N, CA, C and O of each residue as an XYZ file, in Angstrom:
520
protein
N      -1.416     20.121    -18.102
C      -0.628     19.587    -17.008
C      -0.874     20.378    -15.731
O      -0.946     19.795    -14.649
N      -1.006     21.703    -15.841
C      -1.219     22.520    -14.650
C      -2.525     22.147    -13.948
O      -2.613     22.167    -12.721
N      -3.534     21.806    -14.750
C      -4.807     21.428    -14.156
C      -4.671     20.137    -13.354
O      -5.239     20.009    -12.269
N      -3.930     19.203    -13.884
C      -3.746     17.926    -13.195
C      -3.034     18.121    -11.853
O      -3.393     17.491    -10.859
N      -2.024     18.997    -11.829
C      -1.316     19.268    -10.575
C      -2.238     19.927     -9.563
O      -2.185     19.612     -8.374
N      -3.087     20.842    -10.030
C      -3.996     21.499     -9.086
C      -5.022     20.508     -8.543
O      -5.409     20.590     -7.378
N      -5.471     19.557     -9.396
C      -6.387     18.527     -8.910
C      -5.715     17.655     -7.861
O      -6.332     17.283     -6.863
N      -4.442     17.332     -8.093
C      -3.698     16.512     -7.141
C      -3.546     17.257     -5.815
O      -3.739     16.678     -4.746
N      -3.203     18.536     -5.891
C      -3.064     19.323     -4.655
C      -4.386     19.390     -3.906
O      -4.416     19.301     -2.678
N      -5.481     19.550     -4.650
C      -6.794     19.609     -4.014
C      -7.109     18.285     -3.314
O      -7.662     18.277     -2.215
N      -6.760     17.181     -3.946
C      -6.993     15.878     -3.337
C      -6.148     15.713     -2.084
O      -6.630     15.213     -1.068
N      -4.888     16.131     -2.151
C      -4.018     16.021     -0.977
C      -4.575     16.817      0.195
O      -4.545     16.356      1.336
N      -5.081     18.005     -0.085
C      -5.601     18.851      0.982
C      -6.813     18.211      1.649
O      -6.966     18.299      2.868
N      -7.673     17.568      0.866
C      -8.872     16.936      1.432
C      -8.529     15.672      2.208
O      -9.142     15.380      3.235
N      -7.563     14.939      1.722
C      -7.280     13.621      2.254
C      -6.587     13.659      3.607
O      -6.838     12.802      4.453
N      -5.733     14.625      3.818
C      -4.985     14.662      5.070
C      -3.866     13.642      5.069
O      -3.620     12.977      4.062
N      -3.200     13.522      6.177
C      -2.065     12.614      6.289
C      -2.541     11.175      6.433
O      -3.418     10.881      7.245
N      -1.956     10.278      5.638
C      -2.264      8.859      5.752
C      -1.221      8.215      6.648
O      -0.025      8.289      6.367
N      -1.660      7.595      7.706
C      -0.751      6.949      8.629
C      -0.516      5.509      8.215
O      -1.388      4.872      7.624
N       0.644      5.008      8.523
C       0.985      3.631      8.196
C       0.142      2.675      9.024
O      -0.014      2.873     10.229
N      -0.408      1.635      8.391
C      -1.180      0.666      9.159
C      -0.296     -0.309      9.926
O      -0.805     -1.223     10.575
N       1.018     -0.127      9.862
C       1.913     -1.000     10.599
C       2.590     -2.038      9.746
O       3.398     -2.817     10.252
N       2.285     -2.073      8.473
C       2.914     -3.019      7.564
C       3.641     -2.234      6.482
O       3.211     -1.137      6.125
N       4.724     -2.769      5.959
C       5.405     -2.060      4.888
C       4.525     -1.993      3.648
O       3.652     -2.841      3.464
N       4.741     -0.995      2.795
C       3.949     -0.906      1.573
C       4.152     -2.146      0.709
O       5.111     -2.896      0.890
N       3.235     -2.347     -0.231
C       3.271     -3.539     -1.067
C       4.585     -3.750     -1.793
O       5.098     -4.868     -1.828
N       5.138     -2.693     -2.372
C       6.400     -2.858     -3.108
C       7.513     -3.281     -2.166
O       8.371     -4.076     -2.547
N       7.516     -2.764     -0.938
C       8.569     -3.125      0.002
C       8.373     -4.554      0.515
O       9.350     -5.255      0.777
N       7.130     -4.984      0.659
C       6.867     -6.370      1.063
C       7.451     -7.329      0.039
O       8.023     -8.358      0.399
N       7.305     -6.993     -1.236
C       7.872     -7.837     -2.291
C       9.389     -7.901     -2.176
O       9.991     -8.967     -2.301
N       9.997     -6.741     -1.937
C      11.448     -6.705     -1.798
C      11.903     -7.467     -0.559
O      12.906     -8.180     -0.598
N      11.171     -7.319      0.535
C      11.498     -8.065      1.755
C      11.418     -9.569      1.507
O      12.277    -10.332      1.950
N      10.377     -9.978      0.797
C      10.220    -11.398      0.487
C      11.379    -11.924     -0.347
O      11.914    -12.997     -0.068
N      11.770    -11.164     -1.375
C      12.911    -11.573     -2.208
C      14.188    -11.627     -1.379
O      14.991    -12.550     -1.518
N      14.369    -10.634     -0.519
C      15.556    -10.572      0.334
C      15.650    -11.825      1.207
O      16.698    -12.470      1.250
N      14.553    -12.176      1.909
C      14.583    -13.309      2.829
C      14.662    -14.642      2.098
O      15.242    -15.591      2.625
N      14.092    -14.741      0.894
C      14.250    -15.971      0.107
C      15.715    -16.169     -0.280
O      16.214    -17.294     -0.282
N      16.398    -15.074     -0.605
C      17.827    -15.155     -0.926
C      18.628    -15.595      0.299
O      19.515    -16.442      0.193
N      18.314    -15.023      1.453
C      18.996    -15.394      2.698
C      18.777    -16.883      2.970
O      19.713    -17.598      3.328
N      17.537    -17.346      2.797
C      17.218    -18.751      3.046
C      17.964    -19.686      2.103
O      18.260    -20.827      2.456
N      18.267    -19.200      0.902
C      18.983    -20.056     -0.057
C      20.495    -20.025      0.167
O      21.238    -20.687     -0.557
N      20.958    -19.258      1.164
C      22.371    -19.261      1.513
C      23.158    -18.048      1.059
O      24.379    -18.015      1.211
N      22.482    -17.046      0.502
C      23.175    -15.837      0.050
C      23.597    -14.990      1.254
O      22.987    -15.057      2.322
N      24.642    -14.200      1.063
C      25.049    -13.262      2.115
C      24.060    -12.113      2.152
O      23.249    -11.953      1.239
N      24.126    -11.318      3.198
C      23.236    -10.171      3.319
C      23.417     -9.223      2.136
O      22.441     -8.707      1.593
N      24.663     -8.998      1.742
C      24.948     -8.094      0.630
C      24.361     -8.635     -0.672
O      23.735     -7.894     -1.430
N      24.564     -9.935     -0.931
C      24.030    -10.544     -2.156
C      22.503    -10.516     -2.169
O      21.887    -10.255     -3.202
N      21.906    -10.785     -1.025
C      20.446    -10.787     -0.927
C      19.878     -9.393     -1.148
O      18.847     -9.238     -1.803
N      20.542     -8.379     -0.608
C      20.076     -6.998     -0.781
C      20.114     -6.610     -2.251
O      19.161     -6.028     -2.769
N      21.210     -6.929     -2.921
C      21.343     -6.586     -4.335
C      20.293     -7.329     -5.161
O      19.688     -6.746     -6.061
N      20.073     -8.608     -4.863
C      19.076     -9.401     -5.585
C      17.664     -8.863     -5.356
O      16.810     -8.955     -6.238
N      17.422     -8.302     -4.172
C      16.093     -7.762     -3.848
C      15.896     -6.366     -4.413
O      14.779     -5.849     -4.418
N      16.969     -5.753     -4.888
C      16.850     -4.415     -5.466
C      16.905     -3.290     -4.453
O      16.367     -2.210     -4.692
N      17.555     -3.536     -3.317
C      17.729     -2.495     -2.306
C      19.217     -2.312     -2.048
O      20.034     -3.138     -2.455
N      19.557     -1.237     -1.378
C      20.959     -0.992     -1.085
C      21.461     -1.968     -0.009
O      20.675     -2.523      0.758
N      22.764     -2.160      0.028
C      23.367     -3.068      1.008
C      23.084     -2.606      2.441
O      22.767     -3.443      3.286
N      23.187     -1.289      2.751
C      22.858     -0.874      4.119
C      21.409     -1.187      4.518
O      21.143     -1.516      5.674
N      20.473     -1.086      3.561
C      19.073     -1.402      3.871
C      18.941     -2.891      4.162
O      18.281     -3.276      5.127
N      19.562     -3.735      3.338
C      19.532     -5.176      3.575
C      20.142     -5.546      4.908
O      19.613     -6.392      5.630
N      21.249     -4.915      5.233
C      21.909     -5.163      6.516
C      21.002     -4.760      7.676
O      20.921     -5.466      8.680
N      20.320     -3.622      7.534
C      19.409     -3.154      8.586
C      18.244     -4.122      8.745
O      17.866     -4.449      9.870
N      17.660     -4.592      7.622
C      16.562     -5.558      7.701
C      17.009     -6.817      8.436
O      16.286     -7.338      9.284
N      18.200     -7.299      8.107
C      18.714     -8.521      8.725
C      18.927     -8.309     10.220
O      18.540     -9.145     11.036
N      19.545     -7.187     10.569
C      19.852     -6.882     11.968
C      18.568     -6.681     12.771
O      18.446     -7.202     13.879
N      17.593     -5.916     12.215
C      16.353     -5.637     12.947
C      15.516     -6.897     13.167
O      14.767     -6.989     14.140
N      15.647     -7.865     12.259
C      14.891     -9.116     12.395
C      15.654    -10.145     13.209
O      15.159    -11.253     13.419
N      16.843     -9.805     13.671
C      17.634    -10.742     14.453
C      18.111    -11.933     13.636
O      18.375    -13.002     14.185
N      18.220    -11.748     12.332
C      18.682    -12.811     11.451
C      17.625    -13.845     11.104
O      17.917    -14.837     10.438
N      16.392    -13.615     11.556
C      15.301    -14.562     11.292
C      14.248    -13.904     10.404
O      13.907    -12.736     10.590
N      13.744    -14.658      9.447
C      12.708    -14.143      8.554
C      11.443    -13.827      9.350
O      10.956    -14.681     10.091
N      10.902    -12.612      9.210
C       9.669    -12.276      9.924
C       8.507    -13.131      9.443
O       8.400    -13.421      8.251
N       7.649    -13.530     10.348
C       6.491    -14.353     10.002
C       5.449    -13.554      9.225
O       4.595    -14.141      8.562
N       5.505    -12.222      9.295
C       4.492    -11.381      8.654
C       4.681    -11.265      7.156
O       3.961    -10.501      6.514
N       5.617    -11.990      6.576
C       5.852    -11.887      5.140
C       4.997    -12.855      4.329
O       5.218    -13.021      3.129
N       4.042    -13.484      4.962
C       3.144    -14.361      4.221
C       2.430    -13.549      3.150
O       2.114    -12.381      3.375
N       2.170    -14.143      1.988
C       1.503    -13.388      0.925
C       0.134    -12.904      1.380
O      -0.594    -13.608      2.079
N      -0.195    -11.693      0.968
C      -1.489    -11.132      1.333
C      -2.569    -11.777      0.475
O      -2.326    -12.140     -0.676
N      -3.758    -11.915      1.039
C      -4.854    -12.529      0.303
C      -5.642    -11.451     -0.438
O      -5.524    -10.262     -0.140
N      -6.435    -11.880     -1.394
C      -7.280    -10.949     -2.134
C      -8.545    -10.603     -1.354
O      -9.387     -9.836     -1.819
N      -8.662    -11.178     -0.167
C      -9.849    -10.919      0.643
C      -9.903     -9.455      1.084
O     -10.983     -8.875      1.187
N      -8.746     -8.868      1.340
C      -8.691     -7.504      1.853
C      -8.279     -6.535      0.753
O      -7.531     -6.888     -0.158
N      -8.774     -5.324      0.854
C      -8.380     -4.283     -0.089
C      -6.949     -3.852      0.217
O      -6.567     -3.720      1.380
N      -6.181     -3.639     -0.811
C      -4.829     -3.129     -0.620
C      -4.900     -1.612     -0.453
O      -5.926     -0.990     -0.726
N      -3.807     -1.041     -0.006
C      -3.757      0.413      0.146
C      -3.964      1.087     -1.207
O      -4.644      2.109     -1.294
N      -3.379      0.518     -2.264
C      -3.542      1.083     -3.603
C      -5.014      1.060     -4.027
O      -5.500      2.017     -4.630
N      -5.723     -0.031     -3.712
C      -7.150     -0.106     -4.047
C      -7.946      0.916     -3.248
O      -8.867      1.537     -3.778
N      -7.602      1.093     -1.991
C      -8.299      2.087     -1.163
C      -8.099      3.495     -1.717
O      -9.028      4.303     -1.739
N      -6.880      3.778     -2.161
C      -6.615      5.091     -2.757
C      -7.373      5.262     -4.056
O      -7.895      6.343     -4.330
N      -7.444      4.205     -4.866
C      -8.200      4.254     -6.116
C      -9.673      4.535     -5.833
O     -10.297      5.348     -6.514
N     -10.221      3.865     -4.835
C     -11.626      4.083     -4.471
C     -11.841      5.542     -4.093
O     -12.801      6.171     -4.539
N     -10.947      6.077     -3.271
C     -11.072      7.473     -2.850
C     -10.969      8.415     -4.043
O     -11.725      9.382     -4.137
N     -10.040      8.141     -4.953
C      -9.873      8.998     -6.132
C     -11.089      8.945     -7.046
O     -11.560      9.982     -7.512
N     -11.600      7.747     -7.305
C     -12.773      7.615     -8.164
C     -13.984      8.290     -7.526
O     -14.786      8.919     -8.216
N     -14.111      8.160     -6.220
C     -15.240      8.791     -5.528
C     -15.126     10.313     -5.573
O     -16.124     11.016     -5.735
N     -13.892     10.815     -5.428
C     -13.669     12.266     -5.491
C     -14.019     12.816     -6.876
O     -14.417     13.974     -7.005
N     -13.872     11.989     -7.902
C     -14.233     12.392     -9.270
C     -15.733     12.319     -9.501
O     -16.225     12.741    -10.548
N     -16.460     11.786     -8.530
C     -17.911     11.705     -8.646
C     -18.425     10.388     -9.183
O     -19.598     10.288     -9.541
N     -17.585      9.383     -9.248
C     -18.007      8.075     -9.747
C     -18.875      7.365     -8.719
O     -18.719      7.559     -7.513
N     -19.782      6.551     -9.209
C     -20.674      5.793     -8.347
C     -20.047      4.477     -7.905
O     -18.994      4.072     -8.399
N     -20.705      3.830     -6.979
C     -20.209      2.574     -6.417
C     -20.070      1.506     -7.495
O     -19.067      0.793     -7.534
N     -21.073      1.388     -8.377
C     -21.030      0.358     -9.421
C     -19.871      0.583    -10.379
O     -19.183     -0.364    -10.763
N     -19.658      1.823    -10.761
C     -18.563      2.132    -11.685
C     -17.202      1.810    -11.053
O     -16.329      1.239    -11.707
N     -17.032      2.175     -9.794
C     -15.773      1.887     -9.088
C     -15.582      0.371     -8.978
O     -14.483     -0.137     -9.201
N     -16.643     -0.340     -8.638
C     -16.561     -1.792     -8.508
C     -16.162     -2.442     -9.830
O     -15.335     -3.354     -9.846
N     -16.740     -1.982    -10.936
C     -16.374     -2.520    -12.254
C     -14.916     -2.231    -12.568
O     -14.203     -3.094    -13.081
N     -14.473     -1.021    -12.261
C     -13.089     -0.624    -12.551
C     -12.084     -1.488    -11.783
O     -11.064     -1.894    -12.339
N     -12.370     -1.770    -10.505
C     -11.441     -2.535     -9.673
C     -11.671     -4.045     -9.732
O     -10.843     -4.819     -9.252
N     -12.791     -4.464    -10.317
C     -13.088     -5.888    -10.342
C     -13.452     -6.428     -8.971
O     -13.146     -7.573     -8.641
N     -14.103     -5.601     -8.183
C     -14.524     -5.972     -6.829
C     -16.037     -5.917     -6.730
O     -16.706     -5.362     -7.602
N     -16.568     -6.490     -5.673
C     -17.996     -6.481     -5.424
C     -18.462     -5.073     -5.051
O     -17.726     -4.305     -4.431
N     -19.712     -4.747     -5.445
C     -20.263     -3.438     -5.073
C     -20.341     -3.280     -3.568
O     -20.125     -2.188     -3.042
N     -20.650     -4.373     -2.868
C     -20.772     -4.287     -1.405
C     -19.416     -3.968     -0.769
O     -19.353     -3.258      0.235
N     -18.337     -4.488     -1.349
C     -16.992     -4.199     -0.831
C     -16.692     -2.715     -0.959
O     -16.160     -2.096     -0.037
N     -17.036     -2.149     -2.110
C     -16.776     -0.728     -2.354
C     -17.622      0.136     -1.428
O     -17.111      1.073     -0.815
N     -18.912     -0.173     -1.322
C     -19.773      0.650     -0.466
C     -19.356      0.547      0.996
O     -19.423      1.531      1.732
N     -18.928     -0.638      1.416
C     -18.452     -0.820      2.796
C     -17.214      0.034      3.047
O     -17.102      0.685      4.086
N     -16.291      0.030      2.094
C     -15.075      0.845      2.231
C     -15.418      2.323      2.302
O     -14.855      3.050      3.121
N     -16.325      2.773      1.464
C     -16.721      4.185      1.482
C     -17.418      4.540      2.786
O     -17.200      5.622      3.331
N     -18.245      3.649      3.285
C     -18.943      3.900      4.552
C     -17.967      3.957      5.722
O     -18.088      4.818      6.593
N     -17.003      3.045      5.743
C     -16.032      3.017      6.842
C     -15.180      4.268      6.891
O     -14.813      4.733      7.970
N     -14.866      4.808      5.742
C     -13.957      5.951      5.699
C     -14.659      7.277      5.485
O     -13.994      8.291      5.276
N     -15.973      7.299      5.530
C     -16.713      8.533      5.303
C     -16.385      9.586      6.361
O     -16.227     10.760      6.028
N     -16.282      9.189      7.614
C     -16.043     10.159      8.685
C     -14.623     10.712      8.625
O     -14.408     11.882      8.942
N     -13.649      9.893      8.226
C     -12.262     10.354      8.216
C     -11.959     11.208      7.004
O     -10.983     11.958      7.008
N     -12.772     11.110      5.967
C     -12.529     11.878      4.738
C     -13.463     13.076      4.611
O     -13.378     13.817      3.632
N     -14.343     13.279      5.569
C     -15.321     14.356      5.466
C     -14.646     15.702      5.581
O     -13.592     15.832      6.205
N     -15.253     16.695      4.981
C     -14.737     18.064      5.018
C     -14.964     18.636      6.415
O     -16.105     18.740      6.866
N     -13.910     18.998      7.084
C     -13.999     19.486      8.466
C     -14.495     20.925      8.537
O     -14.920     21.370      9.603
N     -14.452     21.669      7.421
C     -14.833     23.081      7.456
C     -16.343     23.254      7.550
O     -16.822     24.344      7.861
N     -17.095     22.190      7.284
C     -18.490     22.145      7.556
C     -19.461     22.613      6.623
O     -20.659     22.555      6.898
């Protein structure tokens, strides 16, 4: 177990801070979708929050921040784009020394998709110490 924690710490140190791309994480998008579907079916904010699996204050805040209207950005995401979880998996597999083909087989994605992702993020993940 100690080895696994040290590997995780080493990965965190190399990766640096991940900034939000401006969209809620996948699990929260699901909860937001459930919340707004409940609101659309006539549930109160409190009932919708509980049904979505979030606290009542969080549901109330979502409702208030959206002005009582369902955000248009809650459309389901397509499989065309890599999710944040897939991007992290790619980075982890690459850090372990796995090749593009192996990562592609593991994720069920095209090799070109994996190599493109690695190429795009090569500069941001490079070791700055030189």
